[in-house]
TORKOL-4160 file (C-alpha; in steps of 0.2 Angstrom, whole numbers, padded with zeros to 4 digits, m for minus):
346
<pt num="1" X="0773" Y="0840" Z="0510"/>
<pt num="2" X="0757" Y="0837" Z="0519"/>
<pt num="3" X="0749" Y="0820" Z="0521"/>
<pt num="4" X="0732" Y="0817" Z="0528"/>
<pt num="5" X="0723" Y="0800" Z="0530"/>
<pt num="6" X="0739" Y="0793" Z="0539"/>
<pt num="7" X="0728" Y="0782" Z="0550"/>
<pt num="8" X="0720" Y="0774" Z="0534"/>
<pt num="9" X="0727" Y="0760" Z="0523"/>
<pt num="10" X="0733" Y="0772" Z="0509"/>
<pt num="11" X="0740" Y="0785" Z="0520"/>
<pt num="12" X="0750" Y="0774" Z="0531"/>
<pt num="13" X="0757" Y="0764" Z="0517"/>
<pt num="14" X="0762" Y="0780" Z="0507"/>
<pt num="15" X="0771" Y="0788" Z="0522"/>
<pt num="16" X="0786" Y="0775" Z="0521"/>
<pt num="17" X="0788" Y="0778" Z="0502"/>
<pt num="18" X="0788" Y="0797" Z="0504"/>
<pt num="19" X="0801" Y="0796" Z="0517"/>
<pt num="20" X="0811" Y="0784" Z="0507"/>
<pt num="21" X="0811" Y="0796" Z="0492"/>
<pt num="22" X="0818" Y="0809" Z="0504"/>
<pt num="23" X="0803" Y="0820" Z="0506"/>
<pt num="24" X="0800" Y="0830" Z="0522"/>
<pt num="25" X="0783" Y="0825" Z="0528"/>
<pt num="26" X="0771" Y="0833" Z="0539"/>
<pt num="27" X="0755" Y="0823" Z="0544"/>
<pt num="28" X="0738" Y="0830" Z="0549"/>
<pt num="29" X="0728" Y="0818" Z="0560"/>
<pt num="30" X="0714" Y="0819" Z="0573"/>
<pt num="31" X="0721" Y="0807" Z="0585"/>
<pt num="32" X="0740" Y="0803" Z="0590"/>
<pt num="33" X="0735" Y="0786" Z="0597"/>
<pt num="34" X="0727" Y="0780" Z="0580"/>
<pt num="35" X="0742" Y="0786" Z="0571"/>
<pt num="36" X="0753" Y="0775" Z="0582"/>
<pt num="37" X="0742" Y="0760" Z="0580"/>
<pt num="38" X="0742" Y="0762" Z="0561"/>
<pt num="39" X="0761" Y="0763" Z="0561"/>
<pt num="40" X="0762" Y="0747" Z="0571"/>
<pt num="41" X="0750" Y="0738" Z="0559"/>
<pt num="42" X="0760" Y="0743" Z="0544"/>
<pt num="43" X="0777" Y="0738" Z="0552"/>
<pt num="44" X="0770" Y="0722" Z="0557"/>
<pt num="45" X="0762" Y="0717" Z="0540"/>
<pt num="46" X="0774" Y="0725" Z="0528"/>
<pt num="47" X="0790" Y="0727" Z="0539"/>
<pt num="48" X="0790" Y="0746" Z="0534"/>
<pt num="49" X="0797" Y="0753" Z="0550"/>
<pt num="50" X="0792" Y="0771" Z="0553"/>
<pt num="51" X="0792" Y="0780" Z="0570"/>
<pt num="52" X="0784" Y="0797" Z="0575"/>
<pt num="53" X="0802" Y="0804" Z="0575"/>
<pt num="54" X="0803" Y="0802" Z="0556"/>
<pt num="55" X="0790" Y="0815" Z="0552"/>
<pt num="56" X="0781" Y="0830" Z="0559"/>
<pt num="57" X="0764" Y="0826" Z="0567"/>
<pt num="58" X="0751" Y="0840" Z="0567"/>
<pt num="59" X="0735" Y="0836" Z="0577"/>
<pt num="60" X="0720" Y="0844" Z="0568"/>
<pt num="61" X="0703" Y="0840" Z="0560"/>
<pt num="62" X="0698" Y="0845" Z="0542"/>
<pt num="63" X="0680" Y="0845" Z="0547"/>
<pt num="64" X="0681" Y="0857" Z="0561"/>
<pt num="65" X="0696" Y="0866" Z="0553"/>
<pt num="66" X="0706" Y="0865" Z="0569"/>
<pt num="67" X="0725" Y="0865" Z="0565"/>
<pt num="68" X="0723" Y="0864" Z="0546"/>
<pt num="69" X="0729" Y="0882" Z="0542"/>
<pt num="70" X="0745" Y="0879" Z="0552"/>
<pt num="71" X="0748" Y="0862" Z="0544"/>
<pt num="72" X="0748" Y="0870" Z="0527"/>
<pt num="73" X="0762" Y="0882" Z="0531"/>
<pt num="74" X="0777" Y="0880" Z="0519"/>
<pt num="75" X="0769" Y="0865" Z="0510"/>
<pt num="76" X="0770" Y="0863" Z="0491"/>
<pt num="77" X="0761" Y="0847" Z="0489"/>
<pt num="78" X="0747" Y="0841" Z="0500"/>
<pt num="79" X="0739" Y="0823" Z="0500"/>
<pt num="80" X="0720" Y="0822" Z="0503"/>
<pt num="81" X="0717" Y="0804" Z="0507"/>
<pt num="82" X="0702" Y="0807" Z="0519"/>
<pt num="83" X="0687" Y="0796" Z="0516"/>
<pt num="84" X="0675" Y="0793" Z="0530"/>
<pt num="85" X="0658" Y="0783" Z="0530"/>
<pt num="86" X="0658" Y="0783" Z="0549"/>
<pt num="87" X="0641" Y="0786" Z="0557"/>
<pt num="88" X="0636" Y="0804" Z="0560"/>
<pt num="89" X="0642" Y="0810" Z="0578"/>
<pt num="90" X="0624" Y="0816" Z="0580"/>
<pt num="91" X="0616" Y="0799" Z="0576"/>
<pt num="92" X="0601" Y="0797" Z="0565"/>
<pt num="93" X="0598" Y="0815" Z="0565"/>
<pt num="94" X="0616" Y="0820" Z="0561"/>
<pt num="95" X="0623" Y="0825" Z="0544"/>
<pt num="96" X="0626" Y="0812" Z="0531"/>
<pt num="97" X="0643" Y="0806" Z="0526"/>
<pt num="98" X="0642" Y="0815" Z="0510"/>
<pt num="99" X="0639" Y="0832" Z="0518"/>
<pt num="100" X="0653" Y="0829" Z="0530"/>
<pt num="101" X="0665" Y="0824" Z="0516"/>
<pt num="102" X="0661" Y="0840" Z="0506"/>
<pt num="103" X="0663" Y="0851" Z="0521"/>
<pt num="104" X="0680" Y="0843" Z="0525"/>
<pt num="105" X="0686" Y="0845" Z="0507"/>
<pt num="106" X="0680" Y="0863" Z="0507"/>
<pt num="107" X="0690" Y="0867" Z="0523"/>
<pt num="108" X="0705" Y="0858" Z="0516"/>
<pt num="109" X="0704" Y="0866" Z="0499"/>
<pt num="110" X="0702" Y="0884" Z="0505"/>
<pt num="111" X="0717" Y="0882" Z="0517"/>
<pt num="112" X="0728" Y="0875" Z="0503"/>
<pt num="113" X="0723" Y="0889" Z="0491"/>
<pt num="114" X="0726" Y="0902" Z="0505"/>
<pt num="115" X="0743" Y="0895" Z="0509"/>
<pt num="116" X="0749" Y="0894" Z="0491"/>
<pt num="117" X="0750" Y="0875" Z="0490"/>
<pt num="118" X="0755" Y="0871" Z="0472"/>
<pt num="119" X="0747" Y="0854" Z="0471"/>
<pt num="120" X="0734" Y="0843" Z="0480"/>
<pt num="121" X="0735" Y="0824" Z="0476"/>
<pt num="122" X="0718" Y="0815" Z="0479"/>
<pt num="123" X="0713" Y="0797" Z="0479"/>
<pt num="124" X="0695" Y="0795" Z="0474"/>
<pt num="125" X="0683" Y="0783" Z="0466"/>
<pt num="126" X="0678" Y="0779" Z="0448"/>
<pt num="127" X="0663" Y="0785" Z="0439"/>
<pt num="128" X="0652" Y="0773" Z="0428"/>
<pt num="129" X="0655" Y="0774" Z="0409"/>
<pt num="130" X="0652" Y="0790" Z="0399"/>
<pt num="131" X="0652" Y="0802" Z="0414"/>
<pt num="132" X="0661" Y="0818" Z="0411"/>
<pt num="133" X="0667" Y="0828" Z="0426"/>
<pt num="134" X="0673" Y="0846" Z="0429"/>
<pt num="135" X="0691" Y="0840" Z="0428"/>
<pt num="136" X="0687" Y="0832" Z="0411"/>
<pt num="137" X="0679" Y="0847" Z="0404"/>
<pt num="138" X="0694" Y="0858" Z="0409"/>
<pt num="139" X="0705" Y="0848" Z="0397"/>
<pt num="140" X="0693" Y="0847" Z="0383"/>
<pt num="141" X="0689" Y="0828" Z="0385"/>
<pt num="142" X="0670" Y="0830" Z="0388"/>
<pt num="143" X="0666" Y="0846" Z="0380"/>
<pt num="144" X="0652" Y="0850" Z="0392"/>
<pt num="145" X="0649" Y="0863" Z="0405"/>
<pt num="146" X="0650" Y="0860" Z="0423"/>
<pt num="147" X="0631" Y="0862" Z="0425"/>
<pt num="148" X="0629" Y="0848" Z="0412"/>
<pt num="149" X="0640" Y="0837" Z="0423"/>
<pt num="150" X="0629" Y="0839" Z="0438"/>
<pt num="151" X="0614" Y="0835" Z="0428"/>
<pt num="152" X="0622" Y="0820" Z="0421"/>
<pt num="153" X="0625" Y="0813" Z="0438"/>
<pt num="154" X="0607" Y="0816" Z="0443"/>
<pt num="155" X="0600" Y="0807" Z="0428"/>
<pt num="156" X="0612" Y="0793" Z="0429"/>
<pt num="157" X="0608" Y="0789" Z="0447"/>
<pt num="158" X="0626" Y="0788" Z="0452"/>
<pt num="159" X="0627" Y="0780" Z="0469"/>
<pt num="160" X="0629" Y="0792" Z="0484"/>
<pt num="161" X="0646" Y="0785" Z="0488"/>
<pt num="162" X="0653" Y="0788" Z="0471"/>
<pt num="163" X="0644" Y="0805" Z="0469"/>
<pt num="164" X="0652" Y="0810" Z="0486"/>
<pt num="165" X="0669" Y="0806" Z="0480"/>
<pt num="166" X="0667" Y="0815" Z="0464"/>
<pt num="167" X="0661" Y="0830" Z="0473"/>
<pt num="168" X="0676" Y="0830" Z="0483"/>
<pt num="169" X="0687" Y="0829" Z="0468"/>
<pt num="170" X="0679" Y="0844" Z="0460"/>
<pt num="171" X="0681" Y="0855" Z="0476"/>
<pt num="172" X="0700" Y="0851" Z="0477"/>
<pt num="173" X="0704" Y="0853" Z="0458"/>
<pt num="174" X="0694" Y="0870" Z="0458"/>
<pt num="175" X="0704" Y="0877" Z="0472"/>
<pt num="176" X="0722" Y="0872" Z="0466"/>
<pt num="177" X="0721" Y="0870" Z="0447"/>
<pt num="178" X="0738" Y="0859" Z="0446"/>
<pt num="179" X="0730" Y="0846" Z="0457"/>
<pt num="180" X="0729" Y="0827" Z="0453"/>
<pt num="181" X="0715" Y="0815" Z="0456"/>
<pt num="182" X="0717" Y="0796" Z="0454"/>
<pt num="183" X="0701" Y="0786" Z="0454"/>
<pt num="184" X="0702" Y="0768" Z="0459"/>
<pt num="185" X="0688" Y="0756" Z="0461"/>
<pt num="186" X="0694" Y="0740" Z="0471"/>
<pt num="187" X="0711" Y="0741" Z="0478"/>
<pt num="188" X="0719" Y="0724" Z="0483"/>
<pt num="189" X="0728" Y="0727" Z="0500"/>
<pt num="190" X="0729" Y="0719" Z="0517"/>
<pt num="191" X="0722" Y="0734" Z="0525"/>
<pt num="192" X="0709" Y="0739" Z="0511"/>
<pt num="193" X="0692" Y="0738" Z="0519"/>
<pt num="194" X="0684" Y="0733" Z="0503"/>
<pt num="195" X="0696" Y="0719" Z="0500"/>
<pt num="196" X="0695" Y="0713" Z="0518"/>
<pt num="197" X="0676" Y="0713" Z="0516"/>
<pt num="198" X="0677" Y="0701" Z="0501"/>
<pt num="199" X="0690" Y="0690" Z="0510"/>
<pt num="200" X="0678" Y="0688" Z="0525"/>
<pt num="201" X="0664" Y="0684" Z="0515"/>
<pt num="202" X="0674" Y="0670" Z="0506"/>
<pt num="203" X="0680" Y="0664" Z="0523"/>
<pt num="204" X="0663" Y="0663" Z="0531"/>
<pt num="205" X="0651" Y="0658" Z="0517"/>
<pt num="206" X="0651" Y="0639" Z="0513"/>
<pt num="207" X="0641" Y="0644" Z="0497"/>
<pt num="208" X="0644" Y="0661" Z="0488"/>
<pt num="209" X="0627" Y="0668" Z="0485"/>
<pt num="210" X="0631" Y="0682" Z="0472"/>
<pt num="211" X="0618" Y="0695" Z="0467"/>
<pt num="212" X="0615" Y="0702" Z="0450"/>
<pt num="213" X="0629" Y="0714" Z="0452"/>
<pt num="214" X="0641" Y="0699" Z="0450"/>
<pt num="215" X="0641" Y="0702" Z="0431"/>
<pt num="216" X="0648" Y="0720" Z="0432"/>
<pt num="217" X="0666" Y="0722" Z="0428"/>
<pt num="218" X="0681" Y="0731" Z="0436"/>
<pt num="219" X="0700" Y="0732" Z="0435"/>
<pt num="220" X="0706" Y="0728" Z="0453"/>
<pt num="221" X="0723" Y="0736" Z="0456"/>
<pt num="222" X="0737" Y="0731" Z="0468"/>
<pt num="223" X="0739" Y="0743" Z="0483"/>
<pt num="224" X="0758" Y="0743" Z="0479"/>
<pt num="225" X="0754" Y="0750" Z="0462"/>
<pt num="226" X="0742" Y="0764" Z="0469"/>
<pt num="227" X="0755" Y="0769" Z="0482"/>
<pt num="228" X="0769" Y="0771" Z="0469"/>
<pt num="229" X="0757" Y="0781" Z="0458"/>
<pt num="230" X="0752" Y="0792" Z="0472"/>
<pt num="231" X="0771" Y="0795" Z="0476"/>
<pt num="232" X="0775" Y="0799" Z="0458"/>
<pt num="233" X="0760" Y="0812" Z="0458"/>
<pt num="234" X="0770" Y="0823" Z="0469"/>
<pt num="235" X="0783" Y="0827" Z="0456"/>
<pt num="236" X="0777" Y="0822" Z="0438"/>
<pt num="237" X="0773" Y="0838" Z="0429"/>
<pt num="238" X="0763" Y="0829" Z="0415"/>
<pt num="239" X="0749" Y="0824" Z="0427"/>
<pt num="240" X="0745" Y="0841" Z="0434"/>
<pt num="241" X="0727" Y="0847" Z="0433"/>
<pt num="242" X="0721" Y="0829" Z="0428"/>
<pt num="243" X="0709" Y="0816" Z="0434"/>
<pt num="244" X="0714" Y="0799" Z="0429"/>
<pt num="245" X="0706" Y="0781" Z="0431"/>
<pt num="246" X="0717" Y="0769" Z="0440"/>
<pt num="247" X="0716" Y="0750" Z="0436"/>
<pt num="248" X="0725" Y="0734" Z="0436"/>
<pt num="249" X="0730" Y="0724" Z="0420"/>
<pt num="250" X="0715" Y="0712" Z="0421"/>
<pt num="251" X="0696" Y="0715" Z="0418"/>
<pt num="252" X="0686" Y="0704" Z="0429"/>
<pt num="253" X="0668" Y="0703" Z="0434"/>
<pt num="254" X="0664" Y="0705" Z="0453"/>
<pt num="255" X="0659" Y="0686" Z="0452"/>
<pt num="256" X="0676" Y="0682" Z="0445"/>
<pt num="257" X="0685" Y="0692" Z="0458"/>
<pt num="258" X="0676" Y="0683" Z="0472"/>
<pt num="259" X="0679" Y="0666" Z="0464"/>
<pt num="260" X="0698" Y="0670" Z="0461"/>
<pt num="261" X="0700" Y="0676" Z="0479"/>
<pt num="262" X="0692" Y="0659" Z="0485"/>
<pt num="263" X="0704" Y="0649" Z="0474"/>
<pt num="264" X="0720" Y="0659" Z="0480"/>
<pt num="265" X="0714" Y="0656" Z="0498"/>
<pt num="266" X="0713" Y="0637" Z="0493"/>
<pt num="267" X="0695" Y="0636" Z="0498"/>
<pt num="268" X="0682" Y="0627" Z="0488"/>
<pt num="269" X="0667" Y="0638" Z="0487"/>
<pt num="270" X="0652" Y="0634" Z="0476"/>
<pt num="271" X="0643" Y="0649" Z="0470"/>
<pt num="272" X="0625" Y="0652" Z="0466"/>
<pt num="273" X="0619" Y="0667" Z="0456"/>
<pt num="274" X="0604" Y="0677" Z="0462"/>
<pt num="275" X="0593" Y="0685" Z="0448"/>
<pt num="276" X="0589" Y="0701" Z="0458"/>
<pt num="277" X="0599" Y="0713" Z="0468"/>
<pt num="278" X="0591" Y="0718" Z="0485"/>
<pt num="279" X="0605" Y="0729" Z="0490"/>
<pt num="280" X="0598" Y="0736" Z="0507"/>
<pt num="281" X="0594" Y="0718" Z="0513"/>
<pt num="282" X="0610" Y="0710" Z="0505"/>
<pt num="283" X="0621" Y="0723" Z="0513"/>
<pt num="284" X="0615" Y="0721" Z="0530"/>
<pt num="285" X="0616" Y="0702" Z="0529"/>
<pt num="286" X="0634" Y="0703" Z="0521"/>
<pt num="287" X="0639" Y="0715" Z="0535"/>
<pt num="288" X="0634" Y="0703" Z="0549"/>
<pt num="289" X="0643" Y="0689" Z="0540"/>
<pt num="290" X="0659" Y="0699" Z="0537"/>
<pt num="291" X="0658" Y="0707" Z="0555"/>
<pt num="292" X="0658" Y="0724" Z="0547"/>
<pt num="293" X="0647" Y="0740" Z="0549"/>
<pt num="294" X="0632" Y="0741" Z="0538"/>
<pt num="295" X="0635" Y="0759" Z="0535"/>
<pt num="296" X="0651" Y="0755" Z="0527"/>
<pt num="297" X="0645" Y="0740" Z="0517"/>
<pt num="298" X="0629" Y="0748" Z="0510"/>
<pt num="299" X="0637" Y="0762" Z="0501"/>
<pt num="300" X="0650" Y="0750" Z="0493"/>
<pt num="301" X="0636" Y="0738" Z="0487"/>
<pt num="302" X="0626" Y="0753" Z="0480"/>
<pt num="303" X="0641" Y="0757" Z="0469"/>
<pt num="304" X="0640" Y="0740" Z="0461"/>
<pt num="305" X="0627" Y="0745" Z="0448"/>
<pt num="306" X="0637" Y="0745" Z="0432"/>
<pt num="307" X="0654" Y="0742" Z="0425"/>
<pt num="308" X="0668" Y="0753" Z="0434"/>
<pt num="309" X="0682" Y="0752" Z="0421"/>
<pt num="310" X="0696" Y="0764" Z="0418"/>
<pt num="311" X="0695" Y="0776" Z="0403"/>
<pt num="312" X="0707" Y="0788" Z="0396"/>
<pt num="313" X="0726" Y="0788" Z="0397"/>
<pt num="314" X="0734" Y="0775" Z="0408"/>
<pt num="315" X="0741" Y="0784" Z="0423"/>
<pt num="316" X="0753" Y="0769" Z="0427"/>
<pt num="317" X="0761" Y="0773" Z="0410"/>
<pt num="318" X="0762" Y="0792" Z="0413"/>
<pt num="319" X="0769" Y="0789" Z="0431"/>
<pt num="320" X="0781" Y="0775" Z="0426"/>
<pt num="321" X="0773" Y="0761" Z="0437"/>
<pt num="322" X="0773" Y="0743" Z="0431"/>
<pt num="323" X="0757" Y="0735" Z="0437"/>
<pt num="324" X="0756" Y="0718" Z="0446"/>
<pt num="325" X="0744" Y="0705" Z="0441"/>
<pt num="326" X="0728" Y="0701" Z="0450"/>
<pt num="327" X="0734" Y="0685" Z="0457"/>
<pt num="328" X="0750" Y="0693" Z="0463"/>
<pt num="329" X="0741" Y="0707" Z="0471"/>
<pt num="330" X="0729" Y="0695" Z="0481"/>
<pt num="331" X="0744" Y="0683" Z="0486"/>
<pt num="332" X="0754" Y="0698" Z="0492"/>
<pt num="333" X="0739" Y="0705" Z="0502"/>
<pt num="334" X="0735" Y="0689" Z="0510"/>
<pt num="335" X="0753" Y="0686" Z="0515"/>
<pt num="336" X="0753" Y="0703" Z="0523"/>
<pt num="337" X="0737" Y="0700" Z="0532"/>
<pt num="338" X="0743" Y="0683" Z="0539"/>
<pt num="339" X="0757" Y="0691" Z="0548"/>
<pt num="340" X="0745" Y="0698" Z="0560"/>
<pt num="341" X="0731" Y="0685" Z="0560"/>
<pt num="342" X="0727" Y="0668" Z="0553"/>
<pt num="343" X="0716" Y="0665" Z="0538"/>
<pt num="344" X="0705" Y="0650" Z="0534"/>
<pt num="345" X="0713" Y="0636" Z="0525"/>
<pt num="346" X="0729" Y="0645" Z="0522"/>
């Protein structure tokens, strides 16, 4: 099988599990050095020892198309775990991250279809309530045309971040009909940038100033559970051709999520609710506090405009995965994080 995104938190965590399951893995990556660093990080934090000798590494780039066709040869299942909000190489005048994401997905999808790949597995993002997608209409869940779906997204003012992820999902499932898309909102893991961002805010803000989006709800999910579901998606026939929302066992508001993280870090953090949401300003301030890039933080905060709760059938049940609790997920992620660097008051 083919695995992309091996330098990211999901791909690097999935690789050891696929190898443990006995799969022959070929990885497609732009930079060998970044792959080596990712493997070192995973080994240090989770003790999952994987070397470059355990799988085949193909150097390539889905955006330019270099090496993609060759990487697809003989592949039955291909994982598309690429998601980039990096600045455009051309600076302010370059293409947007959403345009680059679509171009990358189209290149990958065309190569997969031409090579006869049987299934693409994609990890994407959730949609706000009552949003049908192309994948939903194919299974009679929404009863609307593809044109209706596009107009719904425009009317609902879905964030550019989530809209981009859904566009990638449609491209992949159109190309290979038996593909699977898992949609997750907040993934709790030591290398999840969304989780790391929240932890840094809790660490560095003596008072947690929570904007109006604090009241919206989600079902944060343990990285371990997401990895197990991704692994099972390679072989479970029942999930073919489906898009499924992934969530943990607890419904929590974002305000509750932040407070629970603070408690589990043993940090006393009073919170203050702010009546308005000034996302562009708040994102830049939060990025400075968390030592993160604004171009990453802004799209994430723009997505916090409504509840992001899973709907439809539970993929954990279909894929045979027992979900960890929120507290267990946070404790595990913090413990892995501390193997490489200290955290405040822990």
